[in-house]
N, C-alpha and C positions, 0 to 999 in steps of 0.2 A: 387449506393447502395440503395437509397431511393426506387427505384422501386422494389427492392427485399425485402423491408420491414425492412431494417436496418435504424435505426435512431441514431443520436448522441446527447449527452448532454454534454455541456461544463463542464470540471472538475473544482472543486474547488481547487486552488493551494496553500491554506494556509499551509505552510510548518510546522509551529510549531503544530498546531492542527492535521494536517495530520499524523505526525509522532507519536504523542501521541495516536491517534485513531488506527493506525496500531499496536503499541505496545500493546494496550489494546485488540485488536482483536486477536493478536497471543496468548496472555496470555489466553483469553477466550476460544480459540479453545481447550485448555487442561484443564483448571481449572474453567471456569466460566459458567454462564447461559446466558450471553449476546451473541450477534452474534459473531461468530469467524471467523478468517481467517485461513483456513486449507491449509497447504502446503504438496503436495504429492511428492513422491521420483522422480517423472517424472519432477518436477519443477527444473531442474538441475541448471539453471543460478541463480534463486532465492536462492537456497541452497548454491551455491557457493559465491554469493556476498553480499547478504543482512546481514547475521549474523556478517560479519566482517567489515561492513562499519564503519569507525571512526566518532566520533561526531566532529562537528566544535569546535575548541578550544575557540572561542570567544562567540558562541551562543550554548550552551550546549543542547538546545532543538532542534537543527538541525544537520544534518550530514555534513561532509566535502564535499563540492561540487566538489572538485578536485578528489575525489575518484570515482570509477566506481559505479555510482548510477542510471543507466537507469532503470534496472528492479525494483529496490526499488521505484523510482519515479513513474513508471507505476502502481505498486502495491498500493502506497499511493493514487494516483489519483482515482483508482477504490474504495478504501476504503471510500474515501470522496464523491463519487458519489451516489446520492439517488437511491434507488431501485424502479423504476417506474414499476408498473405492475407485479412484481415478487410475487410469492406465496410460 
């Protein structure tokens, strides 16, 4: 992939701050002036799973990791990744 110009940056996996940032970005997409996380109707798995992910009963700032959270985790990783070279 590197020969095709694709580079990878390790994701920050801080769950608590990642979920908070993702919540803020979803809110900002509708209400705010900060950068937002816009979800389109073609993002079917995101729409199907993310809104209904239950919170962890012991750590309310986190989600229940026994729930289907793959798409949510991927989205959280992307929210936490710095935007190098984007304009």
